[in-house]
VEXMIZA-574887 format. One line per 4 residues: number of its first residue (from 1); their letters; for each residue z negated, y, x negated of C-alpha. Coordinates in steps of 0.05 Angstrom, whole numbers, always signed. Each point is the difference from the previous one (the first is absolute). Layout:
N
NUM = a = Z/Y/X | ...;
This chain:
618
1 = xxxx = -88/-924/-1300 | -60/-38/+20 | -21/-76/+11 | -36/+0/+58;
5 = xxxx = -11/+39/+69 | -65/+27/-25 | +30/+34/-55 | +61/+22/+37;
9 = xxxx = -49/+35/+49 | -35/+35/-59 | -74/-12/-1 | -41/+59/-25;
13 = xxxx = -70/-1/-14 | -52/+25/-44 | -59/-43/+8 | +17/-74/+15;
17 = xxxx = -78/-18/+3 | -18/+37/+61 | +19/-4/+72 | +26/+66/+11;
21 = xxxx = +67/+15/+25 | +62/-19/-34 | +63/+38/+4 | +72/-32/+6;
25 = xxxx = +60/+34/-20 | +64/-16/+35 | +65/+19/-39 | +61/+2/+44;
29 = xxxx = +64/-4/-28 | +10/+80/+0 | -58/+7/-47 | -52/+32/+47;
33 = xxxx = -70/-37/-2 | -49/-1/+53 | -64/-25/-2 | -46/-41/+47;
37 = xxxx = -73/-28/-4 | -25/-66/-4 | -65/-2/+31 | -34/-44/-55;
41 = xxxx = +8/-41/-61 | -4/-64/+45 | +72/+23/+19 | +26/-2/-73;
45 = xxxx = -7/-79/+2 | +46/-2/+59 | +53/+53/-19 | +52/-45/-24;
49 = xxxx = -14/-41/+69 | +17/+64/+38 | +75/+8/-33 | +51/-51/-6;
53 = xxxx = +8/-25/-72 | +77/-11/+2 | +22/+72/-11 | +18/+14/+69;
57 = xxxx = -9/+69/+25 | -1/+39/+63 | +59/+49/+26 | -37/+58/-35;
61 = xxxx = -1/-38/-69 | -72/-13/-1 | -29/-67/-10 | +2/-43/+64;
65 = xxxx = -69/-9/+35 | -6/-75/+17 | -34/+5/+64 | +41/+59/+28;
69 = xxxx = +73/-27/-19 | +41/-56/-6 | -15/-73/+15 | +12/-21/+76;
73 = xxxx = -12/+73/+24 | +63/+26/-25 | +42/-67/+16 | +7/+8/+75;
77 = xxxx = +48/+62/-15 | +41/-36/-50 | +6/-59/+41 | +17/+41/+62;
81 = xxxx = +52/+35/-43 | +31/-63/-21 | +3/-30/+66 | +28/+59/+32;
85 = xxxx = +50/+10/-56 | +22/-74/+4 | +11/+6/+74 | +44/+61/-10;
89 = xxxx = +38/-32/-55 | +17/-71/+37 | +5/+46/+69 | +60/+33/-30;
93 = xxxx = +29/-57/-46 | -6/-60/+39 | +54/+17/+51 | +40/+41/-48;
97 = xxxx = +65/-40/-6 | +4/+1/+74 | -7/+76/+5 | +63/+6/-47;
101 = xxxx = +40/-47/+37 | -16/+30/+68 | +0/+71/-20 | +41/+6/-63;
105 = xxxx = +51/-51/+24 | -3/-41/-63 | +14/-70/-11 | -45/-59/-12;
109 = xxxx = +13/-1/-77 | +1/+74/-6 | -64/+14/+38 | -29/-56/-44;
113 = xxxx = +21/+25/-63 | -30/+71/+19 | -67/-27/+16 | -3/-45/-62;
117 = xxxx = +21/+59/-43 | -60/+41/+28 | -53/-54/-1 | +17/-13/-74;
121 = xxxx = -7/+75/-6 | -72/-9/+32 | -13/-58/-56 | +16/+46/-59;
125 = xxxx = -33/+65/+23 | -71/-29/-11 | +14/+9/-79 | +13/+72/+11;
129 = xxxx = -65/+12/+39 | -43/-45/-46 | +28/+33/-69 | -17/+67/+35;
133 = xxxx = -69/-21/+22 | -23/-29/-68 | +33/+53/-47 | -10/+65/+41;
137 = xxxx = -25/+2/+63 | -48/-49/+18 | +0/-43/+62 | -31/+49/+53;
141 = xxxx = +44/+52/-15 | +65/-46/-8 | -16/-31/+69 | -15/+69/+29;
145 = xxxx = +67/+28/-22 | +46/-62/+18 | -34/-10/+69 | +21/+69/+15;
149 = xxxx = +74/-12/-18 | -9/-64/+34 | -18/+33/+67 | +57/+49/-14;
153 = xxxx = +47/-54/+0 | -29/-34/+58 | +5/+65/+42 | +70/+11/-22;
157 = xxxx = +22/-72/+18 | -30/+14/+71 | +38/+65/+5 | +62/-31/-21;
161 = xxxx = -5/-48/+58 | -25/+52/+55 | +37/+64/-13 | +72/-3/+40;
165 = xxxx = +37/+30/-62 | -33/-42/-47 | +0/-69/+29 | +69/-40/+9;
169 = xxxx = +32/+12/+71 | +7/-64/+42 | +47/+2/+61 | +1/-47/+62;
173 = xxxx = +75/-7/-4 | -1/-17/-71 | -45/-57/-18 | -5/+26/-74;
177 = xxxx = -44/+64/-22 | +35/+43/-49 | -44/+37/-54 | +32/+60/-39;
181 = xxxx = -9/+8/-78 | -57/+48/+8 | -39/-45/+48 | +11/-58/-43;
185 = xxxx = -24/+45/-64 | -61/+21/+34 | -17/-74/+20 | +11/-28/-69;
189 = xxxx = -40/+65/-27 | -61/-13/+42 | -7/-75/-14 | +10/+10/-79;
193 = xxxx = -53/+53/+4 | -44/-55/+32 | +17/-41/-55 | -27/+47/-50;
197 = xxxx = -60/+10/+40 | -21/-73/+13 | +18/-16/-77 | -47/+57/-23;
201 = xxxx = -60/-25/+40 | +9/-73/+1 | -25/-20/-67 | -57/+51/+3;
205 = xxxx = -32/-12/+68 | -34/-69/-20 | -18/+22/-64 | -32/+63/+23;
209 = xxxx = -43/-43/+48 | -16/-42/-56 | -27/+55/-40 | -54/+12/+52;
213 = xxxx = -36/-58/-28 | -43/+10/-63 | +27/-59/-51 | -66/+11/-42;
217 = xxxx = -40/-15/+60 | +2/-76/+14 | -15/+11/+79 | +53/+48/+9;
221 = xxxx = +50/-40/-44 | -15/-60/+49 | +23/+43/+58 | +59/+22/-33;
225 = xxxx = +33/-72/+6 | -14/+8/+75 | +35/+63/+5 | +70/-30/-21;
229 = xxxx = -11/-51/+55 | -8/+56/+56 | +50/+45/-30 | +56/-58/+6;
233 = xxxx = -34/-12/+78 | +15/+80/+12 | +72/-12/-22 | +14/-56/+47;
237 = xxxx = -32/+36/+60 | +46/+53/-11 | +58/-48/-6 | -19/-37/+62;
241 = xxxx = +1/+61/+42 | +68/+26/-28 | +34/-72/+4 | -18/-9/+70;
245 = xxxx = -17/+65/+44 | +43/+50/-41 | +65/-45/+0 | -6/-7/+75;
249 = xxxx = +1/+70/+6 | +55/+14/-42 | +43/-50/+38 | -21/+19/+71;
253 = xxxx = -31/+70/-2 | +41/+37/-56 | +4/+10/-66 | -32/+79/+3;
257 = xxxx = -65/-38/+22 | +16/-60/-45 | -1/+47/-60 | -49/+49/+26;
261 = xxxx = -61/-48/+11 | +9/-20/-77 | -1/+76/-19 | -59/+9/+41;
265 = xxxx = -35/-60/-39 | +24/+31/-64 | -35/+66/+19 | -65/-42/+21;
269 = xxxx = +9/-31/-70 | -4/+64/-38 | -56/+29/+40 | -40/-68/-9;
273 = xxxx = +14/+11/-75 | -22/+75/-3 | -61/-15/+40 | -35/-41/-49;
277 = xxxx = +12/+49/-61 | -69/+21/-9 | -24/-73/-7 | +53/-25/-50;
281 = xxxx = -12/-19/-71 | +57/+20/-46 | +19/-31/-67 | +34/+58/-43;
285 = xxxx = +73/-21/-27 | +4/-20/-73 | +71/+27/-16 | +66/-32/-5;
289 = xxxx = -9/-79/-10 | +70/-8/-14 | -8/+50/-57 | -62/-40/-25;
293 = xxxx = +41/-70/-1 | +58/+34/-38 | -50/+25/-54 | -26/-68/-8;
297 = xxxx = +71/-35/-6 | +25/+53/-48 | -61/+2/-41 | +3/-81/-2;
301 = xxxx = +75/+2/-25 | -17/+56/-48 | -53/-47/-34 | +39/-67/+11;
305 = xxxx = -8/-20/-74 | -75/+17/-2 | -44/-58/+5 | -56/+1/+59;
309 = xxxx = -66/-6/-35 | -45/-69/+14 | -55/+45/+15 | +21/+32/+67;
313 = xxxx = -59/+56/-11 | +45/+33/-48 | +49/+18/+51 | -4/+76/+23;
317 = xxxx = -42/+17/+55 | -42/+63/+16 | -75/-5/-13 | -22/+33/+66;
321 = xxxx = -23/-44/+51 | +55/+28/+45 | +73/-17/+4 | +46/+64/-26;
325 = xxxx = +43/-16/+62 | -29/+42/+62 | -28/-42/+54 | -4/-62/-38;
329 = xxxx = -49/-49/-36 | +15/-30/-71 | +29/-67/-1 | -21/-54/-48;
333 = xxxx = +48/-34/-48 | +36/-67/+18 | +35/-47/-46 | +72/-2/+38;
337 = xxxx = +63/+40/-15 | -27/+15/-67 | +59/+34/-24 | -19/+60/+51;
341 = xxxx = -65/+2/-40 | +47/+32/-57 | -5/+64/+43 | -81/+3/-18;
345 = xxxx = +7/-17/-73 | -13/+67/-45 | +39/+12/-56 | -7/+50/-59;
349 = xxxx = +43/+51/+37 | -37/-9/+65 | -68/+13/-36 | +24/+66/-29;
353 = xxxx = +0/+33/+70 | -70/-27/+25 | -23/+41/+56 | +69/+17/+24;
357 = xxxx = +32/-72/-2 | +77/-6/+29 | -4/-51/+60 | +72/-10/-19;
361 = xxxx = -16/-26/-64 | -76/-32/+8 | -27/-15/+67 | -71/-26/+18;
365 = xxxx = -14/-74/+13 | -13/+24/+80 | +70/+28/-1 | +32/-63/-28;
369 = xxxx = -46/-45/+47 | +29/+38/+59 | +72/-20/-16 | -24/-71/-11;
373 = xxxx = -33/+1/+71 | +64/+20/+29 | +39/-59/-38 | -53/-50/+23;
377 = xxxx = +8/+21/+73 | +75/-8/+0 | +8/-78/+5 | -50/-2/+53;
381 = xxxx = +42/+54/+35 | +66/-37/-13 | -26/-63/+39 | -11/+44/+67;
385 = xxxx = +75/+12/+0 | +5/-78/+26 | -59/+6/+48 | +40/+64/+28;
389 = xxxx = +59/-42/+5 | -36/-50/+43 | -30/+54/+39 | +69/+37/+15;
393 = xxxx = +26/-62/+39 | -39/+30/+62 | +53/+50/+10 | +60/-39/-20;
397 = xxxx = +1/-83/+9 | -65/-1/+46 | +40/+45/+42 | +64/-38/+5;
401 = xxxx = -34/-66/+7 | -35/+34/+59 | +65/+27/+31 | +22/-77/+12;
405 = xxxx = -67/-19/+38 | -26/+5/+67 | -23/+75/+6 | -19/-3/+75;
409 = xxxx = -73/+19/+21 | +5/-24/+76 | +61/+11/+43 | +9/+79/-15;
413 = xxxx = -21/+13/-74 | +31/-13/-62 | -35/+17/-60 | +40/+31/-58;
417 = xxxx = +0/-50/-63 | -10/+58/-46 | -62/+18/+38 | -32/-64/-19;
421 = xxxx = -24/+33/-68 | -55/+29/+44 | -37/-66/-13 | +3/+13/-79;
425 = xxxx = -31/+70/+18 | -53/-32/+48 | -20/-53/-55 | -16/+57/-52;
429 = xxxx = -40/+32/+54 | -35/-64/+18 | -14/-27/-74 | -25/+70/-30;
433 = xxxx = -66/+1/+32 | -4/-83/-1 | +12/+11/-79 | -42/+55/-12;
437 = xxxx = -64/-20/+42 | +10/-76/+0 | +38/-29/-58 | -25/+51/-52;
441 = xxxx = -75/-14/+8 | +12/-76/+6 | +42/+2/-63 | -51/+43/-38;
445 = xxxx = -49/-59/+8 | +42/-52/-34 | +36/+38/-51 | -57/+58/-17;
449 = xxxx = +50/+53/-4 | -13/+67/+35 | +65/-1/+34 | +2/-76/+20;
453 = xxxx = +68/-10/-40 | +24/+37/-63 | +55/+44/+12 | +49/-53/-34;
457 = xxxx = -25/-57/+44 | +7/+38/+67 | +70/+15/-16 | +19/-70/-20;
461 = xxxx = -38/-25/+67 | +56/+48/+34 | +57/-35/-41 | -20/-64/+27;
465 = xxxx = -4/+13/+67 | +64/+38/-3 | +32/-70/-23 | -32/-36/+60;
469 = xxxx = +35/+57/+47 | +65/-22/-25 | -14/-75/+9 | -20/+14/+68;
473 = xxxx = +70/+43/+12 | +36/-57/-25 | -39/-53/+41 | +18/+43/+62;
477 = xxxx = +74/+6/-18 | +3/-80/-17 | -26/-7/+76 | +48/+51/+29;
481 = xxxx = +59/-34/-35 | -21/-71/+23 | +2/+25/+72 | +67/+29/-13;
485 = xxxx = +28/-64/-28 | -37/-43/+57 | +30/+39/+56 | +65/+23/-28;
489 = xxxx = -25/+76/+2 | +48/+18/-57 | +37/+58/+42 | -56/+20/+42;
493 = xxxx = -25/+73/-20 | -80/-22/+16 | -36/-66/-8 | -51/-15/+50;
497 = xxxx = -56/+1/-52 | -45/+57/+8 | +3/+59/-43 | -74/-4/-9;
501 = xxxx = +3/-60/-46 | +10/+55/-50 | -64/+31/+8 | -37/-39/-59;
505 = xxxx = +46/+16/-51 | -8/+78/+16 | -73/-16/+4 | -4/-32/-66;
509 = xxxx = +43/+57/-31 | -53/+55/+31 | -60/-39/-37 | +32/-9/-64;
513 = xxxx = +8/+77/+1 | -70/+3/+8 | -9/-33/-66 | +57/+18/-42;
517 = xxxx = +16/+75/+23 | -70/+20/+7 | -19/-38/-68 | +55/+38/-34;
521 = xxxx = -24/+70/+28 | -66/-19/-30 | +23/-27/-61 | +49/+56/-19;
525 = xxxx = -53/+51/+14 | -60/-35/-41 | +42/-25/-62 | +47/+64/-5;
529 = xxxx = -33/+49/-56 | -40/+53/+33 | +57/+50/-9 | +54/-35/+24;
533 = xxxx = -20/-31/+67 | +47/+39/+45 | +55/-16/-45 | -18/-79/-1;
537 = xxxx = -12/+6/+79 | +75/+24/+9 | +21/-61/-47 | -32/-49/+47;
541 = xxxx = +40/+24/+56 | +64/-12/-32 | +5/-78/+4 | +7/+11/+75;
545 = xxxx = +64/+29/-11 | +23/-47/-49 | -20/-57/+38 | +51/+22/+52;
549 = xxxx = +54/+7/-54 | -14/-67/-26 | +2/-33/+68 | +66/+35/+9;
553 = xxxx = +22/-30/-68 | -23/-70/+22 | +34/+1/+64 | +62/+26/-34;
557 = xxxx = -2/-58/-47 | -20/-51/+45 | +60/+18/+50 | +54/+0/-61;
561 = xxxx = -24/-66/-20 | -12/-39/+66 | +70/+22/+28 | +41/-25/-54;
565 = xxxx = +54/-47/+26 | +3/+22/+71 | -73/-20/+12 | -40/+43/+50;
569 = xxxx = -58/+11/-47 | -74/+6/+12 | +1/+69/+35 | +63/+1/+39;
573 = xxxx = +12/+49/+64 | -18/-63/+44 | -62/-19/-22 | +3/-73/+38;
577 = xxxx = +48/-19/-50 | -43/+30/-60 | -57/-25/-43 | -46/+63/-5;
581 = xxxx = -53/-53/-6 | +26/-12/-67 | -7/+74/-21 | -72/-2/+23;
585 = xxxx = -13/-58/-43 | +34/+31/-63 | -44/+64/+11 | -57/-46/+5;
589 = xxxx = +19/-37/-63 | +14/+71/-35 | -65/+24/+26 | -37/-64/-31;
593 = xxxx = +32/+11/-64 | -21/+75/-2 | -75/-22/+21 | +6/-43/-63;
597 = xxxx = +24/+56/-46 | -56/+46/+34 | -52/-52/-25 | +18/+4/-66;
601 = xxxx = +7/+79/+0 | -70/-5/+36 | -34/-46/-52 | +33/+46/-54;
605 = xxxx = -27/+62/+26 | -50/+48/-35 | -37/+45/+50 | -8/+76/-30;
609 = xxxx = -69/+14/-31 | -15/+72/+12 | -62/+27/-38 | -34/+70/-6;
613 = xxxx = +0/+54/+49 | +58/+34/+38 | +25/+64/-33 | -12/+57/+41;
617 = xx = +22/+71/-29 | -44/+61/+25;
C-alpha cells in the first residue's frame, strides 16, 4: 500500500545530496521488479508529476505515466467505440417491431410486447455489467468480454436473416411469412445475447472514458467535463445514421443488409476499443459494493441501541492515508443519516479483535459514507423519471400528433412522422459544440465555476427546457385543433398544417438532453464512491425505462378518467375529437412540480468529500 505515485514507483537512492543517477523500481502485480534510471536529482522533484495521482494503472498494472496515457489521447478510441456501438444498437432495434411483423407474421400487440420485453431487458442488464466491473473485473475487462458477446449476438442475428434455413420463408402467393420454431428460437437467442452484451458495456464505457482524466489534476479534471459532452455527441451521431440510413436499407434493400451493416459497425466498435489498449488508464475493482452496503446496514442494526458519540473522530477509521477499499479514497464524515454511523461505533467486543475487525460488525467511516453517498444520490435519480417521461413523448404522442398533419414535401415525397425525431438528434449534434465551446466559457466568467455551471444547475436548466417543450407541443396542438374546428376537419385524416410545426418541440427536447442527461452522466460519475462508479452509472440509465413505464401509466389513467360517461376522452383514436394538448399541459405542470421538488433536493444535497490518496495494492 502506498500514498503516492512516487512511493508506488519505488524510489531507491543512497545519496540524496548528489546528482548521481537514481533508480526507480517498478513493481508489477506479478511481483517482478524492474529498474530504470532517472538522469538526476532534478527529476525527483517532478516524479509525482510524471505519474497520475488517482491510483490509475496501465494494462500491465504499473502506475500510469501522465504524458503517455489517458487524457484526450485515449478518448478517440472510446468515443469511436461508443459511436459505432450505438449505431449497431439503434440500427438493429429502431425497426425491430416491423421485422417481427413482416418476417414472423406477428400482430401489432405481440410485436410491440416482444420489443418492449427486449428493451426492458436491455435496461436491466447494465446492472449486471456494472456489478461485475466494480467488484471483480474492472471496466476494461468487462467491456472487452461483453463487447465480444455483443458482436457474436449481432453476427447470429445477421445469419438468422440471411441463411435460407434460418430465416422465415416468404412466398409470393402467400402474403405472409412463416417462421418455424427453430427459426424463431435462433432469432430470439440472438437479440437476447445482444441485450446481455449491450448491458455489460453500457455503464462501463462512459466511466472508462472519465477514468482517463486524473481527478487530482485541475487541468485534466476540467477536460473530463468536456468528455461527457462529446461522449453524448458520439451517441447521437450513431443514432442519426441508424435512424435514417439503416432504416431505409432495411425497408428497401433487405434485412440481411439492414442487420449486416450494424454487425460490421459493432466489429469496428470492438476494434476501436482494443486499439486504444496501451493508452488506457485503469482503476482496479474494489470488491463487491453490494457486500459493503450490506455490511453497513447489518452493523448499524446490530448496534441500534448504541448511541453515536458527539465527537465523530471517535468513529472507526483506519489510520493510513489510504482507504482500505481498493481503488478508492477515504471519505470525510458527513452529518446526515446518523443512524448509519452506528456501524462505525467501536464497542468493547469490536476492540477485542483489533487488527482483524469483522466488517459485518464494525465498518470504517469511509464505508459508511459510501452508503450515505448512494442514498443522497437516489432522490436526484428519482427526479429524472419525470424528465424521461417527457422525453418519451417523442416516440408516442408526438408521432400520433404528426400523423394528423400534412407530411408532404413537394408533390411526390412524404416524410414519415416518426422520422421527425431526427431533429432531436440534430439538436444534440448542434448544441454539444455550442455548449462546450461557447456557453461554458461564457458562464464561467459569471459563475467562476470551472464547468460554467455546477452539475446540479446544469440538470435543472434541462428540466426547465423540457417544460418549455411540452408548452410548445400544447400550443401546436391548440393551433391544429382550432383549424379543425374552424374548417370542420373532424373526419379528415390529415389537417392542412405542416408537420414541420413540430420541429421546435423536438429541438427543445434535444436541447434539454444536453443539459440534463449529460449533467446526469457527469454527476453520477463524480458523486459516486470511487469503487462504485460503474454501478451508479448503471443506475443513472434506469430512469429512461421507468419514464416509459410512467408515461404508459399516465396515459392509461388519463384515458380511463376522461372517457367516462361516453366521452371521447383526451386521447381518442381520432385526435381531431380529442385534446392531447391537455395531456401536454398536464405533463408541463407535472414537470414543473418535479422541478420544484428537484430544487429542494438540490439545495439539501451535500457533495461527497474525498480525502487522502487512492488505495492501490501492489
